[in-house]
N, C-alpha and C positions, 0 to 999 in steps of 0.2 A: 534387434535385442531391443527388447519391451523394457517399458516407459513406466517410472513408480509413479503412481498415483498418488500422491497425497489429498488434495481435497476431492467431496465427492458431495454435490447437491444431487439431489435425488427427489424429483415431484414435488418441490416445495410451494408452498403458496404462503404469503403472508396479505395479512390487511392491517390496516389502521381504521381503527371502526368498521362502517361499509364497505367502507374503498380497499380494493383490492390494488398491490402496488406489484408482488409477483405473482403468476398463478401459474401451476406446474412447472416449476425450471427444473432442467436435469443438465448437468455438467458437471465434467471432471477435470480437474487441474495437476498437472504433470512438475516432477520434482525439477525439469530442464525448461519450465514454461518461461516463456515473456508475455503474459495475456494482456493485452490492453481491452477495459469496459468503456463500450462509449454509450451512449443514449441523452435525450433533450432531458432539461432541467425535471425533477421531480418525476423522473421514471422508474426508479428504485435501485439507481445503482448502488448509495449510499446504504440502502437498506439491506439488499444484496452484501456490503461490506460487512457491516454488524452482524449478519448473521453468521459468518464467517467468522467473525471474532467472537461469539459468543454471548454477546451483548441483546440479541434480538434471540427469539427461538420460533423457526416456522408454526403456522398454525396445522398446516400438513405438509406431509414428506419429513426430509431428515438431510440433516445437514453434519459431514464427519468432515474429522482432521488427522489426519495419521491414523485411521483409522478407530478414532475416539472422539470422544463429544469436544466442538469445539472450546468451553471452559478448560475443561483437562488440558487441552493442548497448545493454551493460549501462549505458552512460555517458548514454543516453537517458530510464533509469530512474532516477524516487527511490525508493526507498522507508524505510519507518518500519517496525521489527518490533516485537515485543511489550516491553513494556518491563522484564519481570522480571529479567533478566538487566542490568542497568543502577544501575551503584553508583553512587547520587546523593549521595552524601557525597565522592568523588573532587573534589579541590581544582581546580575547573576554573570558569570564568565561561560564562556562555550566548554571548558573544562568538566564545571559542575553541572550544565545540563547534562552533559552526557554521562557522567558518573552517579545520578541523579537515577537512571534506567536502573542500574544494580540495586537498589535499596529493595525492589520486589514486593512483596506484603509488609513489610516491616517497617513499623515508625519509627525505630531507631537500628542505626547499621553501622557497625564499622566496617571500611572498606578494606576486603582483604588483597593480598599480592593479586590475587586472579584478576579480581575486579579492577584493578588499576592497570593492566595488563590487558584488561580485554578491550577497557575503555582506548588505553593508549593506542593498539592495534585500530581500532575503528577508525578514531580520528585523522592516523598514518594513512589509512586505507582512502578517507574522501579526503587527502590533502588538506588537513586544517591541524595538524599538530603544535603549528607555529604559531596559528590562532586560538590557542585554550584557554591564554589568560587575559583577553580581549571579551569586553561587555557586549551582550547581545545586540545593543544602540549601536555599537560601531562597527557590525561588520554588515557588509554588503548584503543585499537578497540572495546573491546566489549563495553567498558563504555561512547566512542563518540557515538555508534551506541544507545546507550542505552536515552541519551541525545536527541538525533533526533527525537526519538520515544518517550519521553515525553514533546517535542515540541509540535510533531503531533495530543497528545492529550491534550494538555491544554485548546483550545476550544470547549471542550467536546463532540468532533463527533461522530456520530452516526454509523459511519464504518470508519476502517482504512484499505489505500491500501499502499501497500510495493512494489518497483520497482528494485524486486533486492537487496536486503540490505545485503545479506550477503558475496557478492564482498569480497574477499582477507581476510576472518575472518577464524581462523582454525576450526577444525570440533566439538571443546568443546565448546568455544565462538558459533558457529552454533545450538548446542544441547541446550545449557542456553538460547538464545534467541526466539530458537521456544516454548521453555517451558513456558516464559514470554508472549509470544503470545495466549500460549492458555491458559494462564491465563486470560489475557483480555476478549477474547473468551467469557467469561462468561457473558460479559455486553455488548461487540460491535460485529460488524461483522466484520471480518477480512478479504483482499483479500492480495494474497502476489503472484507478479513473480518472481520467481525463478529455477534454471539452474542444482539443486540437485534434480534431480528424487528420488532418496531413502529418503534424508531428507523431502520433500515436501509431499511425497506420506505416510513417518509414522505421520506425525502431522498435515495434514488438513483432514478436512470432507469431503470432493469432489475437484476432480481436472477437471481443463479444459484442454484441448488441442488444441492449434492456432498456425496454420502451413499456412503462406501466400498463399493464391488465392488453399486451401487445409484443409479451417479449420474443426477441428471436434469441435464444438461448442457445447458439449454435456457434463454432466455431470458424471464422471465414479465414482463408487463406490469401494471401495478393490481394486483397480486396481493394479500389482505389478510394481515397475520399468522397468521392461524390456517390461512388456505389455504396459505401456508409450511409452515408447524409439521407441516401433515397431508401436503404434499409430501417433507418430510425425515425424515417420521417421527420425531420429535425426539422 
């Protein structure tokens, strides 16, 4: 059975000023993928994600998502960014955080029954519905993480993209989180950037190594963490 391609990166090059971060990248992502993206700091991983999200445009080449431009397809993508810029002391509940994902482009919105049902469904799926009235600063690191994944899923995307979501979490929480992602992958595609080579090689189906100006834009099957480290020159 032919796999359905959902994201196409075709001969893409991107530079910041005179410095090339991605050069002649070609990559396909499919509807059943659990794809790990690895590489050294500053190698272009987050830049690649931003082009898929339509936040950056390539200088050369083309990125398409579900056959259209990334900006037009943004509603099909759930995105979880790095946690470093989030104020966890802001007085908001877990439920309110997830519900905010349904606002869209509107400044003022009345939440519909469908909005509330979608939020409830995503929070139950992540096992945090019973935490809905808890403030963010009352949650553990793993619980916070699941709240923001539920937020990314509340709009019912077809692909979930995560940018280093494991930062500062212990190994047991990481294991639990990857198991959640593996279960979600039964229904949607997963694309994750992670520095933990052993963890990502354990759970991801395929691996892409991105290294600034020396990019391995290929898919490596059954590559162990040592081999991937050699490929990425990390």
